LOVEXFI-637243 format. One record per residue: residue number from 1; residue in three letters; x, y, z of N, C-alpha, C in turn. Coordinates in steps of 0.05 Angstrom, whole numbers. Example, Ala and Ser with C-alpha at 12.3 -4.5 7.8 and 13.67 -1.06 7.14 Angstrom:
BEGIN
> seq / type / nc1 / nc2 / nc3 / cac1 / cac2 / cac3 / cc1 / cc2 / cc3
> 1 / ALA / 264 / -114 / 156 / 246 / -90 / 156 / 264 / -66 / 156 $
> 2 / SER / 257 / -45 / 142 / 273 / -21 / 143 / 258 / 1 / 157 $
***
This chain:
BEGIN
> seq / type / nc1 / nc2 / nc3 / cac1 / cac2 / cac3 / cc1 / cc2 / cc3
> 1 / MET / 1871 / -733 / 820 / 1842 / -728 / 819 / 1828 / -741 / 842 $
> 2 / CYS / 1806 / -730 / 851 / 1792 / -741 / 874 / 1776 / -765 / 866 $
> 3 / SER / 1771 / -782 / 886 / 1755 / -806 / 880 / 1725 / -798 / 881 $
> 4 / ARG / 1708 / -817 / 868 / 1679 / -811 / 866 / 1667 / -809 / 894 $
> 5 / GLY / 1652 / -788 / 899 / 1639 / -784 / 924 / 1655 / -766 / 943 $
> 6 / ALA / 1682 / -763 / 939 / 1698 / -746 / 956 / 1699 / -717 / 946 $
> 7 / ARG / 1701 / -699 / 964 / 1702 / -670 / 956 / 1729 / -664 / 945 $
> 8 / PRO / 1731 / -649 / 922 / 1757 / -642 / 910 / 1773 / -623 / 929 $
> 9 / SER / 1799 / -627 / 928 / 1816 / -609 / 944 / 1819 / -582 / 931 $
> 10 / THR / 1831 / -564 / 945 / 1836 / -537 / 934 / 1855 / -538 / 911 $
> 11 / GLN / 1875 / -555 / 912 / 1894 / -558 / 890 / 1880 / -568 / 864 $
> 12 / GLU / 1862 / -588 / 868 / 1848 / -599 / 845 / 1829 / -578 / 833 $
> 13 / LEU / 1816 / -562 / 849 / 1798 / -541 / 838 / 1814 / -520 / 823 $
> 14 / THR / 1837 / -513 / 833 / 1854 / -494 / 819 / 1863 / -504 / 792 $
> 15 / LEU / 1870 / -530 / 791 / 1879 / -542 / 765 / 1856 / -543 / 746 $
> 16 / LEU / 1832 / -550 / 755 / 1808 / -551 / 737 / 1801 / -524 / 727 $
> 17 / SER / 1802 / -504 / 743 / 1796 / -476 / 734 / 1816 / -467 / 713 $
> 18 / SER / 1841 / -475 / 718 / 1862 / -467 / 699 / 1857 / -479 / 671 $
> 19 / LYS / 1849 / -505 / 671 / 1843 / -518 / 645 / 1819 / -505 / 631 $
> 20 / LEU / 1799 / -498 / 646 / 1775 / -485 / 634 / 1782 / -458 / 622 $
> 21 / ILE / 1799 / -443 / 637 / 1807 / -417 / 627 / 1823 / -419 / 602 $
> 22 / ASN / 1842 / -439 / 601 / 1858 / -443 / 577 / 1841 / -451 / 553 $
> 23 / ARG / 1821 / -468 / 557 / 1803 / -475 / 535 / 1787 / -451 / 525 $
> 24 / LEU / 1778 / -434 / 543 / 1763 / -411 / 536 / 1780 / -391 / 520 $
> 25 / MET / 1805 / -387 / 528 / 1823 / -369 / 514 / 1829 / -380 / 486 $
> 26 / PHE / 1833 / -406 / 484 / 1838 / -418 / 458 / 1815 / -414 / 439 $
> 27 / TRP / 1791 / -417 / 450 / 1767 / -414 / 433 / 1764 / -385 / 423 $
> 28 / LEU / 1770 / -366 / 441 / 1767 / -338 / 434 / 1788 / -329 / 413 $
> 29 / ASP / 1812 / -341 / 415 / 1834 / -333 / 396 / 1832 / -347 / 369 $
> 30 / SER / 1816 / -369 / 368 / 1814 / -384 / 343 / 1799 / -369 / 322 $
> 31 / PRO / 1806 / -370 / 296 / 1791 / -357 / 274 / 1763 / -369 / 271 $
> 32 / PRO / 1744 / -354 / 263 / 1717 / -365 / 260 / 1715 / -387 / 239 $
> 33 / MET / 1698 / -406 / 244 / 1694 / -428 / 225 / 1681 / -417 / 200 $
> 34 / PRO / 1690 / -425 / 176 / 1677 / -416 / 152 / 1648 / -425 / 151 $
> 35 / GLN / 1630 / -406 / 142 / 1602 / -412 / 141 / 1594 / -418 / 112 $
> 36 / ARG / 1576 / -437 / 109 / 1566 / -444 / 82 / 1549 / -421 / 71 $
> 37 / SER / 1555 / -412 / 47 / 1540 / -389 / 35 / 1530 / -397 / 8 $
> 38 / THR / 1509 / -383 / -1 / 1498 / -387 / -27 / 1517 / -376 / -48 $
> 39 / PRO / 1523 / -391 / -69 / 1542 / -381 / -89 / 1531 / -355 / -101 $
> 40 / ALA / 1549 / -336 / -105 / 1542 / -310 / -116 / 1532 / -313 / -145 $
> 41 / ALA / 1512 / -298 / -152 / 1502 / -299 / -179 / 1522 / -287 / -198 $
> 42 / PRO / 1525 / -298 / -222 / 1544 / -287 / -241 / 1537 / -258 / -247 $
> 43 / ALA / 1558 / -243 / -253 / 1554 / -214 / -258 / 1535 / -209 / -282 $
> 44 / ALA / 1538 / -226 / -302 / 1520 / -223 / -326 / 1491 / -226 / -319 $
> 45 / ALA / 1485 / -246 / -301 / 1457 / -250 / -293 / 1447 / -227 / -278 $
> 46 / LEU / 1463 / -216 / -260 / 1455 / -192 / -245 / 1449 / -169 / -263 $
> 47 / ALA / 1466 / -166 / -283 / 1463 / -143 / -302 / 1437 / -147 / -318 $
> 48 / ASP / 1431 / -172 / -326 / 1406 / -178 / -341 / 1382 / -172 / -324 $
> 49 / ASN / 1383 / -180 / -299 / 1360 / -175 / -281 / 1356 / -145 / -277 $
> 50 / ALA / 1378 / -130 / -275 / 1376 / -101 / -272 / 1363 / -89 / -297 $
> 51 / ARG / 1371 / -99 / -320 / 1360 / -88 / -345 / 1330 / -93 / -347 $
> 52 / VAL / 1322 / -118 / -340 / 1294 / -125 / -341 / 1278 / -107 / -322 $
> 53 / ALA / 1288 / -103 / -298 / 1274 / -87 / -278 / 1272 / -58 / -288 $
> 54 / THR / 1294 / -48 / -299 / 1294 / -20 / -310 / 1274 / -17 / -333 $
> 55 / ARG / 1274 / -38 / -351 / 1256 / -36 / -374 / 1227 / -37 / -365 $
> 56 / SER / 1221 / -54 / -345 / 1194 / -56 / -335 / 1185 / -30 / -323 $
> 57 / ASP / 1203 / -18 / -306 / 1196 / 8 / -294 / 1193 / 29 / -315 $
> 58 / GLY / 1210 / 28 / -336 / 1208 / 49 / -357 / 1183 / 46 / -373 $
> 59 / GLU / 1174 / 21 / -379 / 1150 / 17 / -394 / 1126 / 27 / -377 $
> 60 / ALA / 1127 / 22 / -351 / 1105 / 31 / -334 / 1103 / 61 / -333 $
> 61 / SER / 1126 / 74 / -331 / 1127 / 104 / -330 / 1117 / 115 / -356 $
> 62 / ARG / 1125 / 104 / -379 / 1116 / 114 / -405 / 1085 / 110 / -407 $
> 63 / GLU / 1075 / 87 / -398 / 1047 / 82 / -400 / 1031 / 102 / -383 $
> 64 / ARG / 1041 / 108 / -359 / 1028 / 127 / -341 / 1027 / 155 / -354 $
> 65 / LEU / 1049 / 162 / -367 / 1049 / 188 / -381 / 1029 / 189 / -404 $
> 66 / LEU / 1026 / 167 / -418 / 1007 / 166 / -440 / 978 / 169 / -430 $
> 67 / ARG / 972 / 155 / -408 / 945 / 156 / -397 / 939 / 184 / -385 $
> 68 / ALA / 959 / 195 / -371 / 955 / 222 / -360 / 953 / 242 / -382 $
> 69 / GLY / 969 / 239 / -403 / 967 / 258 / -425 / 941 / 256 / -440 $
> 70 / LEU / 931 / 232 / -444 / 905 / 229 / -458 / 883 / 244 / -442 $
> 71 / ARG / 882 / 240 / -416 / 861 / 252 / -400 / 864 / 283 / -399 $
> 72 / LEU / 888 / 293 / -394 / 892 / 322 / -391 / 890 / 336 / -418 $
> 73 / PHE / 901 / 325 / -439 / 899 / 338 / -465 / 870 / 339 / -475 $
> 74 / ALA / 856 / 317 / -470 / 828 / 316 / -479 / 811 / 336 / -463 $
> 75 / GLN / 817 / 339 / -438 / 801 / 357 / -421 / 809 / 386 / -424 $
> 76 / GLN / 835 / 392 / -428 / 844 / 419 / -428 / 856 / 429 / -454 $
> 77 / GLY / 864 / 411 / -472 / 877 / 420 / -496 / 907 / 419 / -493 $
> 78 / PHE / 921 / 423 / -515 / 950 / 421 / -515 / 964 / 445 / -500 $
> 79 / ALA / 958 / 469 / -508 / 972 / 492 / -498 / 968 / 496 / -467 $
> 80 / PRO / 944 / 494 / -456 / 941 / 499 / -428 / 953 / 478 / -409 $
> 81 / THR / 959 / 455 / -420 / 969 / 433 / -403 / 999 / 435 / -401 $
> 82 / SER / 1009 / 438 / -376 / 1038 / 441 / -372 / 1052 / 414 / -368 $
> 83 / THR / 1078 / 414 / -373 / 1094 / 389 / -369 / 1094 / 382 / -339 $
> 84 / ARG / 1095 / 402 / -322 / 1094 / 396 / -293 / 1068 / 382 / -285 $
> 85 / GLU / 1046 / 391 / -296 / 1020 / 379 / -290 / 1019 / 350 / -301 $
> 86 / LEU / 1030 / 346 / -325 / 1031 / 319 / -336 / 1047 / 300 / -319 $
> 87 / ALA / 1071 / 309 / -311 / 1089 / 292 / -295 / 1076 / 286 / -268 $
> 88 / GLN / 1063 / 306 / -256 / 1051 / 302 / -230 / 1028 / 282 / -232 $
> 89 / ALA / 1011 / 284 / -253 / 989 / 266 / -257 / 998 / 237 / -262 $
> 90 / ALA / 1022 / 234 / -275 / 1032 / 208 / -281 / 1049 / 197 / -259 $
> 91 / GLY / 1056 / 213 / -239 / 1073 / 204 / -217 / 1101 / 199 / -225 $
> 92 / VAL / 1112 / 215 / -244 / 1139 / 212 / -253 / 1154 / 238 / -251 $
> 93 / ASN / 1180 / 237 / -254 / 1197 / 261 / -255 / 1191 / 276 / -281 $
> 94 / ILE / 1192 / 302 / -280 / 1186 / 318 / -304 / 1205 / 311 / -327 $
> 95 / ALA / 1230 / 303 / -320 / 1249 / 296 / -341 / 1241 / 271 / -357 $
> 96 / ALA / 1223 / 255 / -346 / 1214 / 231 / -360 / 1200 / 238 / -387 $
> 97 / ILE / 1187 / 261 / -388 / 1174 / 269 / -413 / 1194 / 272 / -435 $
> 98 / SER / 1216 / 286 / -431 / 1236 / 289 / -452 / 1250 / 263 / -457 $
> 99 / TYR / 1253 / 246 / -436 / 1267 / 220 / -440 / 1251 / 202 / -458 $
> 100 / TYR / 1225 / 200 / -455 / 1209 / 181 / -470 / 1197 / 193 / -495 $
> 101 / PHE / 1192 / 219 / -496 / 1178 / 230 / -518 / 1191 / 254 / -531 $
> 102 / GLY / 1213 / 263 / -520 / 1227 / 286 / -532 / 1219 / 313 / -519 $
> 103 / ASP / 1193 / 318 / -520 / 1182 / 342 / -508 / 1151 / 338 / -505 $
> 104 / LYS / 1138 / 359 / -497 / 1109 / 357 / -493 / 1095 / 352 / -520 $
> 105 / ALA / 1104 / 363 / -541 / 1092 / 358 / -568 / 1095 / 329 / -576 $
> 106 / GLY / 1118 / 317 / -568 / 1121 / 288 / -574 / 1102 / 271 / -559 $
> 107 / LEU / 1098 / 278 / -533 / 1078 / 263 / -517 / 1050 / 267 / -529 $
> 108 / TYR / 1043 / 291 / -537 / 1017 / 296 / -549 / 1013 / 279 / -574 $
> 109 / ARG / 1034 / 278 / -590 / 1032 / 262 / -615 / 1028 / 232 / -609 $
> 110 / ALA / 1043 / 222 / -589 / 1039 / 194 / -581 / 1011 / 189 / -571 $
> 111 / VAL / 1001 / 207 / -554 / 974 / 204 / -543 / 953 / 205 / -566 $
> 112 / PHE / 958 / 221 / -586 / 939 / 224 / -608 / 938 / 200 / -626 $
> 113 / PHE / 961 / 188 / -632 / 961 / 167 / -652 / 963 / 138 / -641 $
> 114 / GLU / 977 / 134 / -619 / 983 / 106 / -611 / 959 / 90 / -603 $
> 115 / PRO / 938 / 101 / -589 / 916 / 85 / -581 / 900 / 73 / -604 $
> 116 / LEU / 902 / 85 / -628 / 885 / 75 / -650 / 899 / 53 / -667 $
> 117 / GLY / 925 / 48 / -661 / 938 / 27 / -675 / 947 / 35 / -703 $
> 118 / ASP / 953 / 14 / -720 / 964 / 18 / -747 / 941 / 17 / -767 $
> 119 / PRO / 937 / 39 / -783 / 916 / 38 / -803 / 920 / 16 / -824 $
> 120 / ALA / 945 / 8 / -829 / 950 / -13 / -849 / 938 / -39 / -840 $
> 121 / ALA / 938 / -45 / -814 / 926 / -69 / -803 / 896 / -68 / -806 $
> 122 / ASP / 884 / -45 / -802 / 855 / -42 / -806 / 847 / -47 / -835 $
> 123 / ILE / 863 / -35 / -853 / 857 / -38 / -882 / 859 / -67 / -890 $
> 124 / ALA / 879 / -81 / -880 / 882 / -109 / -887 / 858 / -126 / -879 $
> 125 / ALA / 842 / -117 / -860 / 819 / -133 / -851 / 796 / -133 / -871 $
> 126 / TYR / 796 / -114 / -890 / 774 / -113 / -909 / 781 / -108 / -938 $
> 127 / ALA / 807 / -104 / -944 / 814 / -96 / -972 / 823 / -119 / -989 $
> 128 / GLY / 823 / -144 / -979 / 833 / -166 / -995 / 816 / -171 / -1020 $
> 129 / ALA / 830 / -175 / -1042 / 816 / -178 / -1068 / 799 / -203 / -1069 $
> 130 / ASP / 804 / -222 / -1052 / 789 / -247 / -1052 / 765 / -247 / -1033 $
> 131 / LEU / 760 / -225 / -1020 / 738 / -223 / -1001 / 712 / -216 / -1015 $
> 132 / SER / 691 / -229 / -1007 / 664 / -221 / -1017 / 657 / -194 / -1005 $
> 133 / ILE / 637 / -181 / -1016 / 629 / -155 / -1005 / 619 / -158 / -976 $
> 134 / GLY / 606 / -181 / -970 / 597 / -185 / -942 / 621 / -188 / -923 $
> 135 / ASP / 640 / -204 / -931 / 664 / -207 / -914 / 680 / -182 / -911 $
> 136 / ALA / 681 / -167 / -933 / 696 / -141 / -933 / 683 / -121 / -913 $
> 137 / LEU / 656 / -119 / -915 / 643 / -101 / -896 / 645 / -110 / -868 $
> 138 / ARG / 644 / -136 / -863 / 647 / -147 / -836 / 674 / -139 / -825 $
> 139 / GLY / 695 / -143 / -841 / 722 / -135 / -832 / 725 / -105 / -828 $
> 140 / PHE / 712 / -90 / -845 / 713 / -61 / -843 / 701 / -51 / -817 $
> 141 / TYR / 677 / -61 / -811 / 664 / -52 / -786 / 677 / -63 / -761 $
> 142 / ARG / 687 / -86 / -762 / 701 / -96 / -739 / 726 / -80 / -733 $
> 143 / ALA / 741 / -72 / -754 / 764 / -55 / -750 / 756 / -27 / -740 $
> 144 / MET / 734 / -17 / -750 / 725 / 10 / -742 / 715 / 10 / -713 $
> 145 / LEU / 703 / -12 / -705 / 690 / -12 / -679 / 706 / -25 / -657 $
> 146 / GLU / 728 / -38 / -664 / 744 / -51 / -643 / 753 / -32 / -621 $
> 147 / PRO / 759 / -6 / -627 / 767 / 12 / -605 / 744 / 17 / -584 $
> 148 / LEU / 719 / 10 / -591 / 698 / 14 / -571 / 703 / -2 / -546 $
> 149 / ALA / 718 / -24 / -549 / 724 / -41 / -526 / 742 / -28 / -506 $
> 150 / GLN / 755 / -6 / -514 / 773 / 9 / -496 / 759 / 26 / -476 $
> 151 / GLY / 732 / 28 / -479 / 716 / 42 / -459 / 723 / 72 / -457 $
> 152 / GLU / 729 / 81 / -433 / 733 / 109 / -427 / 756 / 121 / -443 $
> 153 / ASP / 777 / 105 / -447 / 800 / 114 / -463 / 791 / 122 / -491 $
> 154 / MET / 773 / 107 / -503 / 764 / 114 / -530 / 747 / 139 / -530 $
> 155 / ARG / 732 / 143 / -509 / 716 / 168 / -507 / 735 / 192 / -506 $
> 156 / LEU / 757 / 189 / -491 / 776 / 210 / -489 / 790 / 215 / -516 $
> 157 / CYS / 795 / 193 / -531 / 807 / 196 / -557 / 789 / 212 / -576 $
> 158 / VAL / 763 / 207 / -575 / 744 / 222 / -591 / 743 / 251 / -583 $
> 159 / LYS / 743 / 255 / -557 / 742 / 283 / -546 / 768 / 298 / -554 $
> 160 / LEU / 790 / 284 / -554 / 815 / 296 / -562 / 815 / 305 / -591 $
> 161 / ARG / 802 / 288 / -608 / 801 / 295 / -636 / 782 / 319 / -641 $
> 162 / MET / 760 / 320 / -626 / 742 / 343 / -628 / 757 / 368 / -620 $
> 163 / ARG / 773 / 367 / -599 / 788 / 390 / -590 / 809 / 398 / -610 $
> 164 / GLU / 822 / 377 / -622 / 842 / 383 / -643 / 831 / 397 / -667 $
> 165 / MET / 806 / 391 / -674 / 794 / 405 / -697 / 787 / 434 / -690 $
> 166 / ILE / 781 / 439 / -664 / 775 / 466 / -656 / 801 / 482 / -651 $
> 167 / GLU / 821 / 469 / -639 / 846 / 481 / -632 / 868 / 466 / -646 $
> 168 / PRO / 871 / 469 / -672 / 889 / 452 / -688 / 919 / 456 / -681 $
> 169 / THR / 933 / 433 / -680 / 962 / 434 / -678 / 975 / 422 / -703 $
> 170 / GLY / 959 / 413 / -721 / 970 / 400 / -745 / 967 / 370 / -746 $
> 171 / LEU / 960 / 358 / -724 / 958 / 329 / -723 / 933 / 318 / -737 $
> 172 / TRP / 911 / 334 / -737 / 887 / 325 / -750 / 892 / 322 / -780 $
> 173 / ASP / 907 / 340 / -792 / 914 / 338 / -821 / 930 / 313 / -826 $
> 174 / GLN / 948 / 307 / -807 / 965 / 283 / -810 / 948 / 258 / -808 $
> 175 / GLU / 928 / 258 / -790 / 911 / 234 / -787 / 895 / 230 / -813 $
> 176 / ILE / 885 / 251 / -825 / 871 / 249 / -850 / 889 / 237 / -871 $
> 177 / ALA / 913 / 247 / -873 / 932 / 238 / -894 / 942 / 209 / -889 $
> 178 / LEU / 947 / 202 / -864 / 959 / 176 / -858 / 940 / 154 / -851 $
> 179 / GLY / 915 / 162 / -843 / 896 / 142 / -834 / 870 / 143 / -848 $
> 180 / ILE / 856 / 166 / -846 / 829 / 167 / -856 / 828 / 165 / -887 $
> 181 / ARG / 845 / 179 / -901 / 844 / 178 / -930 / 852 / 150 / -940 $
> 182 / PRO / 873 / 138 / -930 / 879 / 111 / -940 / 856 / 91 / -935 $
> 183 / MET / 843 / 93 / -912 / 821 / 74 / -907 / 797 / 80 / -925 $
> 184 / HIS / 792 / 105 / -931 / 771 / 113 / -949 / 776 / 102 / -977 $
> 185 / GLU / 801 / 106 / -986 / 808 / 97 / -1013 / 807 / 66 / -1015 $
> 186 / ALA / 814 / 53 / -994 / 812 / 23 / -994 / 783 / 15 / -996 $
> 187 / LEU / 765 / 29 / -982 / 737 / 22 / -983 / 726 / 28 / -1011 $
> 188 / LEU / 735 / 50 / -1023 / 726 / 55 / -1051 / 734 / 33 / -1070 $
> 189 / ALA / 758 / 22 / -1066 / 768 / 1 / -1083 / 750 / -24 / -1080 $
> 190 / VAL / 742 / -30 / -1055 / 724 / -53 / -1050 / 698 / -48 / -1064 $
> 191 / LEU / 686 / -25 / -1062 / 660 / -19 / -1074 / 662 / -20 / -1105 $
> 192 / CYS / 683 / -9 / -1116 / 687 / -9 / -1145 / 689 / -38 / -1155 $
> 193 / ARG / 704 / -54 / -1140 / 707 / -82 / -1149 / 680 / -96 / -1149 $
> 194 / HIS / 664 / -91 / -1129 / 638 / -104 / -1127 / 618 / -93 / -1148 $
> 195 / LEU / 619 / -68 / -1153 / 600 / -55 / -1172 / 610 / -57 / -1201 $
> 196 / GLY / 634 / -67 / -1205 / 645 / -69 / -1232 / 653 / -43 / -1244 $
> 197 / LEU / 664 / -25 / -1228 / 673 / 1 / -1238 / 703 / 3 / -1239 $
> 198 / ALA / 713 / 17 / -1258 / 742 / 21 / -1260 / 751 / 43 / -1241 $
> 199 / GLU / 735 / 64 / -1238 / 741 / 86 / -1220 / 716 / 94 / -1204 $
> 200 / PRO / 719 / 104 / -1180 / 696 / 113 / -1165 / 685 / 139 / -1175 $
> 201 / ASP / 659 / 140 / -1179 / 646 / 166 / -1185 / 635 / 178 / -1160 $
> 202 / ASP / 620 / 200 / -1163 / 611 / 214 / -1139 / 591 / 197 / -1122 $
> 203 / GLU / 575 / 181 / -1136 / 556 / 165 / -1121 / 570 / 143 / -1104 $
> 204 / VAL / 592 / 132 / -1114 / 607 / 113 / -1099 / 621 / 127 / -1076 $
> 205 / GLN / 630 / 152 / -1081 / 642 / 167 / -1059 / 621 / 172 / -1037 $
> 206 / ARG / 597 / 179 / -1045 / 576 / 183 / -1025 / 570 / 157 / -1009 $
> 207 / LEU / 569 / 135 / -1024 / 563 / 110 / -1012 / 585 / 103 / -991 $
> 208 / ALA / 610 / 108 / -998 / 632 / 102 / -979 / 630 / 120 / -954 $
> 209 / VAL / 623 / 145 / -958 / 620 / 163 / -935 / 597 / 154 / -917 $
> 210 / CYS / 575 / 145 / -929 / 552 / 136 / -914 / 558 / 110 / -898 $
> 211 / LEU / 572 / 92 / -911 / 580 / 67 / -898 / 598 / 73 / -874 $
> 212 / THR / 617 / 91 / -878 / 635 / 99 / -856 / 620 / 113 / -834 $
> 213 / GLY / 601 / 130 / -842 / 586 / 145 / -822 / 571 / 128 / -802 $
> 214 / LEU / 562 / 104 / -811 / 548 / 86 / -792 / 566 / 80 / -768 $
> 215 / ALA / 592 / 75 / -774 / 611 / 68 / -752 / 619 / 93 / -737 $
> 216 / VAL / 624 / 115 / -751 / 633 / 139 / -737 / 613 / 148 / -716 $
> 217 / HIS / 587 / 146 / -723 / 567 / 155 / -704 / 568 / 140 / -677 $
> 218 / LEU / 576 / 115 / -678 / 578 / 99 / -653 / 600 / 110 / -635 $
> 219 / HIS / 619 / 124 / -647 / 641 / 136 / -631 / 633 / 164 / -621 $
> 220 / VAL / 625 / 181 / -640 / 620 / 209 / -632 / 593 / 211 / -618 $
> 221 / GLY / 574 / 192 / -623 / 548 / 194 / -610 / 544 / 174 / -587 $
> 222 / ARG / 567 / 165 / -576 / 565 / 145 / -554 / 548 / 155 / -531 $
> 223 / ASP / 552 / 180 / -523 / 536 / 191 / -500 / 507 / 191 / -506 $
> 224 / VAL / 500 / 198 / -531 / 471 / 199 / -539 / 460 / 170 / -538 $
> 225 / ILE / 475 / 151 / -549 / 465 / 123 / -549 / 461 / 113 / -521 $
> 226 / ASP / 480 / 120 / -503 / 478 / 111 / -475 / 454 / 124 / -462 $
> 227 / ALA / 446 / 147 / -471 / 423 / 161 / -459 / 396 / 149 / -469 $
> 228 / VAL / 395 / 143 / -495 / 369 / 134 / -506 / 366 / 104 / -506 $
> 229 / ALA / 388 / 89 / -508 / 386 / 60 / -508 / 411 / 48 / -495 $
> 230 / PRO / 414 / 52 / -469 / 439 / 45 / -455 / 445 / 15 / -456 $
> 231 / GLN / 425 / -2 / -459 / 430 / -31 / -460 / 446 / -40 / -484 $
> 232 / LEU / 447 / -23 / -505 / 461 / -31 / -529 / 492 / -31 / -525 $
> 233 / ASN / 502 / -18 / -505 / 531 / -17 / -501 / 540 / -29 / -475 $
> 234 / ARG / 522 / -44 / -462 / 529 / -54 / -435 / 544 / -81 / -436 $
> 235 / SER / 539 / -98 / -456 / 550 / -125 / -456 / 579 / -125 / -466 $
> 236 / ALA / 593 / -146 / -458 / 621 / -148 / -466 / 624 / -151 / -496 $
> 237 / ASP / 604 / -162 / -510 / 606 / -166 / -539 / 589 / -146 / -554 $
> 238 / SER / 585 / -122 / -542 / 569 / -102 / -556 / 582 / -92 / -582 $
> 239 / ALA / 608 / -89 / -581 / 622 / -80 / -606 / 618 / -100 / -628 $
> 240 / ALA / 620 / -126 / -622 / 616 / -146 / -643 / 587 / -146 / -653 $
> 241 / ALA / 568 / -142 / -635 / 540 / -141 / -643 / 535 / -117 / -661 $
> 242 / TRP / 547 / -94 / -654 / 545 / -71 / -672 / 557 / -76 / -699 $
> 243 / ALA / 580 / -89 / -700 / 593 / -95 / -725 / 576 / -112 / -743 $
> 244 / ASP / 563 / -133 / -731 / 546 / -150 / -747 / 521 / -134 / -757 $
> 245 / CYS / 510 / -117 / -740 / 487 / -101 / -748 / 495 / -82 / -771 $
> 246 / LEU / 517 / -68 / -768 / 525 / -49 / -789 / 532 / -63 / -815 $
> 247 / GLN / 543 / -87 / -813 / 548 / -102 / -837 / 523 / -108 / -853 $
> 248 / ARG / 501 / -115 / -838 / 476 / -121 / -852 / 465 / -95 / -865 $
> 249 / GLN / 466 / -73 / -850 / 456 / -48 / -861 / 473 / -39 / -885 $
> 250 / GLY / 499 / -43 / -882 / 517 / -35 / -904 / 512 / -52 / -929 $
> 251 / LEU / 507 / -78 / -925 / 500 / -94 / -948 / 475 / -85 / -962 $
> 252 / ALA / 455 / -76 / -947 / 431 / -66 / -959 / 436 / -41 / -975 $
> 253 / MET / 453 / -23 / -965 / 460 / 1 / -980 / 475 / -5 / -1006 $
> 254 / VAL / 494 / -24 / -1004 / 509 / -31 / -1028 / 491 / -44 / -1048 $
> 255 / ASP / 473 / -61 / -1039 / 455 / -75 / -1057 / 436 / -55 / -1071 $
> 256 / HIS / 427 / -35 / -1056 / 410 / -15 / -1068 / 425 / 0 / -1090 $
> 257 / GLU / 450 / 7 / -1084 / 466 / 22 / -1104 / 470 / 5 / -1129 $
> 258 / SER / 475 / -21 / -1125 / 479 / -39 / -1148 / 454 / -41 / -1165 $
> 259 / ARG / 430 / -44 / -1152 / 405 / -45 / -1167 / 399 / -19 / -1181 $
> 260 / ARG / 406 / 3 / -1168 / 401 / 29 / -1180 / 417 / 32 / -1206 $
> 261 / ARG / 442 / 24 / -1205 / 459 / 26 / -1229 / 449 / 7 / -1251 $
> 262 / SER / 440 / -17 / -1243 / 430 / -35 / -1263 / 405 / -24 / -1277 $
> 263 / ALA / 388 / -11 / -1262 / 364 / 1 / -1273 / 371 / 24 / -1292 $
> 264 / LEU / 391 / 40 / -1285 / 400 / 62 / -1303 / 412 / 51 / -1329 $
> 265 / ALA / 426 / 28 / -1326 / 439 / 18 / -1350 / 420 / 3 / -1369 $
> 266 / ALA / 396 / -5 / -1359 / 377 / -20 / -1375 / 366 / -1 / -1397 $
> 267 / PRO / 361 / -12 / -1421 / 350 / 5 / -1442 / 322 / 14 / -1435 $
> 268 / CYS / 315 / 39 / -1442 / 289 / 50 / -1436 / 271 / 47 / -1461 $
> 269 / PRO / 247 / 34 / -1457 / 230 / 32 / -1481 / 224 / 59 / -1494 $
> 270 / VAL / 222 / 58 / -1520 / 217 / 83 / -1535 / 190 / 95 / -1527 $
> 271 / GLY / 190 / 121 / -1522 / 166 / 134 / -1515 / 159 / 135 / -1486 $
> 272 / THR / 176 / 123 / -1469 / 171 / 123 / -1441 / 193 / 138 / -1427 $
> 273 / ALA / 185 / 151 / -1405 / 205 / 167 / -1389 / 218 / 148 / -1368 $
> 274 / ARG / 243 / 152 / -1364 / 257 / 136 / -1344 / 249 / 146 / -1316 $
> 275 / ALA / 241 / 127 / -1299 / 233 / 134 / -1272 / 257 / 140 / -1255 $
> 276 / ALA / 253 / 158 / -1236 / 275 / 165 / -1218 / 283 / 141 / -1202 $
> 277 / VAL / 310 / 136 / -1199 / 319 / 113 / -1185 / 337 / 122 / -1162 $
***
């Protein structure tokens, strides 16, 4: 090797170059160093994640079909609305209708019934034997008016029912049998219990229809109310305010019927005519 400060000889440069080339060739021929990697997720965990993602996507697709179906069926009716139109509006493949609902009729049925929930839950809100008439009416009107909070969707539900009555497919009869009639009969039982009757007579039937009509008008007459008194439906707690109002009016109707019956049951003095009550 050359001393410090002296220029290397040709022989020394050749030897140095040879060593560098040998090192380079060794490095190129050597296998790559193992790299640290993140442990692979267990197969079961990957499968669970895939199922969760698929379920979430499926729920979203089903929900989009329900919303598209509600809008199109309410606007156009059942027969004129095609499956292709429904799938396009929901942004899903047309096969999704049969996958989630069986066919167009199954989607229509789900659109018709699902937004309103379970009638048994509504009945439980006011039919308890331990409830006072005031608490029963409060529960009745809150159950009847809770859908108002759904906004435009509830308007479409009302419109769909109007169309179903004009262009029947059979679902309106099912709603009467499975929802409207059981709720009416539960209200009759509440009234009979309060009035001390074993069975409802025609006047109790009329009273039940009138009490129900107070709530029904807020659904079918929503556009009229918004036109003549729009402030009544603007607040977030408007449905609760309506329920409290209808409960007070309902109590007055029930109280009047109770006093009317008491007056009819009172003995009439001899020689006097009974006044109309």
